[in-house]
C-alpha positions in Angstrom: 12.0 28.5 -25.5 10.0 31.4 -24.2 6.3 31.0 -23.6 4.3 32.5 -26.5 2.3 35.7 -25.7 -0.9 33.7 -25.9 0.4 31.3 -23.3 1.4 34.2 -21.1 -2.0 35.7 -21.3 -3.6 32.4 -20.4 -1.1 32.1 -17.5 -2.0 35.6 -16.3 -5.7 35.0 -16.4 -5.4 31.8 -14.4 -3.0 33.4 -11.9 -5.6 36.2 -11.3 -8.2 33.5 -10.7 -5.9 32.0 -8.1 -5.3 35.3 -6.3 -9.0 36.3 -6.4 -10.8 33.1 -5.7 -8.3 30.4 -4.6 -9.6 28.0 -7.2 -8.5 26.9 -10.7 -9.8 26.2 -14.1 -9.7 22.4 -14.7 -7.6 21.6 -17.7 -9.1 19.5 -20.4 -6.0 17.3 -20.6 -5.9 16.9 -16.8 -2.3 18.2 -16.5 -1.1 20.8 -14.0 2.0 22.9 -14.5 3.7 24.6 -11.5 5.6 27.4 -13.1 8.7 29.3 -11.8 8.8 27.3 -8.5 11.9 26.5 -6.6 12.3 22.7 -6.2 13.8 21.5 -3.0 15.8 18.3 -2.8 16.5 17.5 0.9 18.5 14.4 0.2 21.2 16.5 -1.6 20.5 19.8 0.4 20.0 21.6 -2.9 17.4 23.7 -4.6 16.7 23.9 -8.4 15.6 27.5 -9.0 12.8 28.7 -11.3 11.6 25.3 -12.4 8.4 24.1 -14.1 7.0 20.9 -12.7 4.3 19.3 -14.8 2.0 16.7 -13.2 0.0 14.3 -15.4 -2.4 11.9 -13.7 -0.8 10.6 -10.6 2.8 11.2 -11.6 5.4 13.9 -12.2 5.6 14.1 -16.0 8.3 16.7 -16.6 10.7 18.9 -14.7 12.8 21.7 -16.1 13.7 25.3 -16.3 10.7 27.6 -16.4 11.9 28.8 -19.8 12.2 25.3 -21.2 8.6 24.4 -21.9 6.1 25.7 -24.4 3.0 24.9 -22.3 -0.2 23.9 -24.1 -3.0 26.5 -23.9 -5.3 24.1 -22.1 -2.9 23.1 -19.3 -3.8 24.3 -15.8 -1.0 26.7 -14.7 -0.2 27.5 -11.1 2.2 30.4 -10.5 5.0 29.2 -8.2 6.9 32.5 -8.2 8.5 32.9 -4.7 7.3 29.4 -3.6 9.2 26.2 -2.7 8.1 22.7 -3.8 9.4 19.7 -1.9 8.6 16.0 -1.5 5.6 15.1 0.7 6.4 14.2 4.2 6.2 10.6 5.5 4.9 9.9 9.0 6.6 6.6 10.0 4.9 6.0 13.3 1.1 6.6 12.8 -1.8 4.9 14.5 -4.7 4.9 12.1 -8.0 4.8 14.0 -9.9 1.5 14.2 -12.8 1.3 11.8 -15.0 0.7 14.8 -14.3 4.3 15.9 -16.4 5.5 13.0 -15.7 6.2 9.3 -16.1 9.9 9.7 -13.5 10.1 12.5 -11.2 7.8 10.6 -11.3 10.0 7.5 -10.9 13.2 9.6 -7.7 11.9 11.1 -6.4 10.8 7.7 -7.1 14.3 6.4 -5.2 15.9 9.3 -2.0 14.2 8.0 -2.7 15.5 4.5 -3.4 19.0 5.7 0.1 19.1 7.2 1.8 17.9 4.0 2.1 14.2 5.0 1.5 12.1 1.9 2.5 8.7 3.2 2.1 7.0 6.6 3.3 3.8 8.2 0.4 2.4 10.3 1.9 0.7 13.4 -1.2 -1.0 14.7 -3.2 -2.6 12.0 -6.4 -4.6 11.8 -8.1 -6.6 9.0 -10.3 -3.6 8.1 -7.2 -1.5 7.5 -6.3 -3.6 4.5 -9.5 -2.3 2.8 -8.7 1.3 4.0 -5.2 0.9 2.4 -6.8 -0.1 -0.9 -9.3 2.8 -0.8 -6.5 5.3 -0.1 -4.3 4.0 -2.9 -7.3 4.1 -5.3 -8.2 7.6 -3.9 -11.7 6.5 -2.8 -10.8 8.0 0.5 -8.9 11.3 0.8 -5.7 10.5 2.7 -2.0 9.6 2.5 -0.6 6.4 0.9 -0.5 3.8 3.7 1.7 0.9 4.6 0.3 -1.1 7.5 1.3 -3.6 10.1 -1.0 -6.3 11.2 -2.3 -6.6 14.7 0.7 -6.2 17.1 2.5 -9.2 18.6 2.0 -8.9 22.4 3.5 -11.1 25.1 0.3 -11.6 27.0 -1.5 -13.0 23.9 1.2 -15.1 22.3 2.9 -17.7 24.6 5.1 -19.8 22.3 7.5 -19.5 19.4 5.4 -21.8 17.3 2.3 -19.8 17.9 4.1 -16.7 16.9 5.3 -18.3 13.7 1.8 -19.3 12.8 0.5 -15.8 13.3 3.4 -14.4 11.2 2.4 -16.6 8.3 -1.2 -15.7 8.6 -0.4 -11.9 8.6 1.9 -12.3 5.6 -0.7 -14.3 3.7 -3.3 -11.6 4.5 -1.3 -9.0 2.8 0.1 -6.8 5.6 3.2 -4.8 4.7 5.1 -5.7 7.9 4.8 -7.1 11.4 4.7 -5.0 14.6 6.4 -6.3 17.7 5.1 -4.7 20.9 6.5 -4.0 24.3 6.7 -6.8 26.9 7.2 -9.5 24.2 9.2 -12.4 25.8 12.4 -13.5 24.1 11.0 -16.9 23.2 8.0 -15.4 21.4 10.2 -12.8 19.7 12.5 -15.5 18.4 9.4 -17.1 16.9 8.6 -13.9 15.1 12.2 -13.6 13.8 12.2 -17.2 12.5 8.7 -16.9 10.9 9.5 -13.6 9.3 12.6 -15.0 7.7 10.7 -18.0 6.3 8.0 -15.9 4.6 10.0 -12.8 3.8 8.2 -10.1 5.8 9.9 -7.4 7.9 9.2 -6.8 11.6 9.5 -3.5 13.4 8.5 -1.7 16.6 9.4 -2.1 20.3 12.3 -3.9 22.0 11.5 -5.2 25.4 14.2 -5.5 28.1 13.8 -9.3 27.8 15.1 -9.0 24.2 17.5 -6.0 24.4 19.2 -3.9 21.8 21.9 -6.4 20.8 19.5 -9.2 20.1 17.2 -6.9 18.1 20.2 -5.8 16.0 21.4 -9.4 15.5 17.9 -10.5 14.6 17.6 -8.0 11.8 14.7 -6.0 13.2 13.8 -3.5 10.4 13.2 -0.6 12.7 13.3 0.2 16.4 10.7 2.8 17.4 11.0 5.2 20.4 14.7 4.4 20.8 13.5 1.4 22.8 16.3 -0.5 24.6 19.0 2.1 23.8 19.3 3.5 27.3 19.7 0.1 29.0 22.4 -0.6 26.3 24.5 2.4 27.3 24.5 1.9 31.0 28.0 2.2 32.5 29.9 -1.1 33.3 29.5 -2.5 36.8 26.3 -0.4 37.4 23.9 -2.0 39.8 20.6 -1.8 37.9 19.0 -4.8 39.6 16.4 -2.6 41.3 15.6 -0.4 38.3 11.9 -0.6 37.4 11.6 0.3 33.8 9.1 2.9 32.6 8.7 5.5 29.8 11.2 4.4 27.2 13.9 3.5 29.7 14.0 6.8 31.6 14.9 5.2 35.0 18.2 4.1 33.5 19.3 7.7 33.0 21.5 8.1 36.1 23.5 5.0 35.1 24.3 6.0 31.5 27.8 6.2 30.2 27.7 8.8 27.4 30.8 7.3 25.8 28.7 4.3 24.8 26.4 6.4 22.6 28.7 6.3 19.7 29.2 2.5 20.2 25.5 1.7 19.9 25.1 4.1 17.0 27.8 2.5 15.0 26.5 -1.0 15.8 23.0 0.1 14.6 24.4 1.3 11.3 26.4 -1.9 10.8 23.2 -4.0 11.5 21.2 -1.9 9.0 18.5 -1.2 11.5 16.5 2.0 11.2 15.2 4.2 14.0 12.0 6.2 14.4 12.9 8.1 17.6 9.5 9.7 18.4 11.2 12.4 20.4 8.0 14.4 20.7 6.3 11.6 22.5 8.9 11.5 25.3 8.9 15.3 25.6 5.1 15.3 26.0 5.4 13.1 29.0 8.2 15.0 30.6 7.3 18.6 29.9 4.9 20.0 32.6 1.4 20.3 31.1 0.1 23.8 31.1 -3.7 24.0 31.1 -3.6 27.6 29.7 -1.5 26.7 26.7 -3.1 26.0 23.3 -2.2 22.6 21.9 -1.7 23.2 18.2 -4.4 21.3 16.3 -6.4 20.4 19.4 -9.5 22.0 17.8 -9.6 19.1 15.4 -9.7 16.4 18.0 -12.5 15.2 20.4 -12.2 17.3 23.6 -12.6 14.2 25.7 -9.6 12.7 24.1 -7.5 15.8 24.7 -8.5 15.8 28.4 -7.7 12.1 28.6 -4.2 12.7 27.2 -3.7 15.6 29.6 -4.6 13.5 32.6 -2.2 10.7 31.4 0.7 13.2 31.0 0.0 15.0 34.4 -0.3 11.6 36.1 3.1 10.6 34.9 4.6 13.9 35.7 3.6 13.5 39.4 5.9 10.5 39.5 8.9 12.4 38.4 11.0 13.0 41.6 14.0 14.5 39.8 13.2 17.0 37.1 16.9 17.4 36.2 17.2 13.7 35.6 14.1 13.8 33.4 15.7 16.6 31.3 18.9 14.6 31.1 16.9 11.7 29.8 15.5 13.8 27.0 19.1 15.1 26.3 20.5 11.6 26.0 17.7 10.7 23.5 18.7 13.7 21.4 22.4 12.8 21.6 21.5 9.3 20.4 19.6 10.7 17.4 22.6 12.9 16.4 25.0 9.9 16.9 22.8 7.7 14.7 22.8 10.3 12.0 26.6 10.8 12.2 27.2 7.0 12.1 25.1 6.6 9.0 22.3 4.7 10.6 18.9 5.2 9.0 16.6 7.7 10.7 12.9 7.9 10.1 10.5 10.7 10.9 7.8 9.5 13.3 5.9 11.1 16.1 3.4 8.4 17.3 0.0 10.0 16.5 -2.7 10.1 17.6 -1.2 9.5 21.0 -0.6 11.6 24.2 -0.6 15.2 23.0 0.4 14.1 19.5 -2.2 15.2 16.9 -1.9 13.7 13.4 0.2 16.0 11.2 0.8 18.7 13.7 3.0 16.4 15.8 5.1 15.5 12.7 6.2 19.1 12.6 7.1 19.0 16.3 9.2 15.9 15.6 11.0 17.7 12.7 11.9 20.6 15.0 13.2 18.3 17.7 15.4 16.4 15.2 16.9 19.8 14.2 17.3 20.7 17.9 19.2 17.4 18.3 21.8 18.7 15.9 20.6 17.5 12.5 20.5 20.0 9.7 17.0 20.8 8.2 18.0 18.9 5.1 19.0 15.8 7.2 15.7 16.0 9.2 13.7 16.4 6.0 15.6 13.5 4.4 14.5 11.3 7.3 10.9 12.3 6.5 11.0 11.9 2.7 13.4 9.7 0.7 14.6 7.7 3.8 11.1 6.2 4.1 11.1 5.3 0.4 14.4 3.5 0.8 13.1 1.8 3.9 10.1 0.4 2.0 12.2 -0.3 -1.2 10.0 2.2 -3.0 12.6 4.7 -4.2 11.1 4.5 -7.7 7.6 5.3 -6.4 7.9 8.3 -4.0 10.2 10.3 -1.7 11.8 12.7 -4.2 10.9 15.3 -6.8 11.8 13.5 -10.0 10.2 12.6 -13.3 8.0 9.5 -13.3 7.7 9.4 -9.5 4.4 9.8 -7.7 3.2 13.4 -7.6 3.4 13.7 -3.8 4.6 17.1 -2.7 3.8 20.2 -0.8 4.4 23.9 -1.6 5.4 26.4 1.0 6.3 30.1 1.0 9.7 29.9 2.7 12.9 27.9 2.1 12.5 24.8 4.4 16.3 24.2 4.2 16.7 27.4 6.1 13.6 27.3 8.3 11.8 24.0 8.8 8.8 25.7 10.4 7.7 27.1 7.0 6.3 23.6 6.4 3.6 24.1 9.0 1.4 26.2 6.6 1.6 24.8 3.1 0.2 26.8 0.2 -1.0 23.5 -1.1 -0.5 19.7 -1.1 -0.3 17.4 -4.1 -1.5 13.9 -3.2 -0.9 11.3 -5.8 -1.7 13.9 -8.5 -4.6 15.5 -6.6 -4.0 19.2 -6.0 -5.3 20.6 -2.7 -4.8 24.3 -2.4 -4.7 25.8 1.1 -8.2 27.2 0.6 -9.7 23.8 0.2 -7.6 22.4 3.0 -8.7 25.2 5.4 -12.4 24.7 4.5 -12.2 21.0 5.4 -10.3 21.8 8.6 -13.0 24.3 9.6 -15.7 21.6 9.1 -13.7 19.2 11.3 -13.3 21.9 14.1 -17.0 22.6 14.1 -17.8 19.1 15.2 -15.9 19.6 18.4 -17.1 23.0 19.6 -18.1 22.8 23.2 
């Protein structure tokens, strides 16, 4: 049914308001209609053209052809002509600041994710105060993405026995954390305690895999996700290689000269069979390897404390001084990208994660760097975007909550000017972000970003 002339007039008036002032009239019934927008479905690599998407409260109420609905006069209408609407991105390796770092800084970092179209995050290093942050985010008392959080990480120096690990597992599960984080350097005996405890109480564990544990034990143990591709390079070392003198560092880079590329497919298929997911954090490894250029502008750096940026630069430059074979370092990055492509081809679950805020990784901005590197690894834009949308929902068993553009799912999406299935970089500048039913046009986003940047002018 065509819109009545009265509705078209109403539509035109509100569209003119949008073009002139960047703000919208609030509808009495609290519903928003995005009209004539192209809806992107990364999981099927398809686009539904000229759709109307109606949001009511926190959920997507209706989706259909732009000509299908006779919109009510009081509904807020946003003209989507020439625009693309796709599910909000999910950052699966985030580090939410500690509350002790200050509420203002915490909320600024959360907003940086939202400003870049990230509507859900997985916090990989939690603390008791983050449970309250999670509740406030979900209740929209704080402006930020939906959050799943680990408890405090399991670290080898702090936990000595399997029984001690099991006790902590039960405490974290009882406290209400979403999953457990296993950290680097965790001894096998302690890891086995985490595995046993998690099985008893029914909570997943994810994160690092130390050399003491190794890839095969992690897969056998049912580790939910492996982050940074930890332990993969040692697992693909050629047979009969003498690695007794290899001193591990930076995600297994010293094992690079001993790698047998033919083993990449083997470990990818084993990962798929085990049902273990991977958040590769390609951008983190690249930040350490790529020579730091003082004259270059780090995208998003104006929104971070300058002292922190300088500290990151010193860490990266310090590591780069230890690289004696630049070609080997490049080969290391190449093997990581080959692993990502092999995991995708084998049907192993991939997740979008960049590890932010960490060395040169600024919340939100680094997520787009990670997307680009996944595409550079050989994934199609649709496959990379699937890793950053519905895959996360599947991982959390929340497919009926978020991750796709579908009726009755959470209204979490971003709108951009170009087709992201053709050019993934169009996601860097969203026209607006819908966060659990709250619409944030680019004008509002940019004003908030400007306020954050003003705090760090030197």
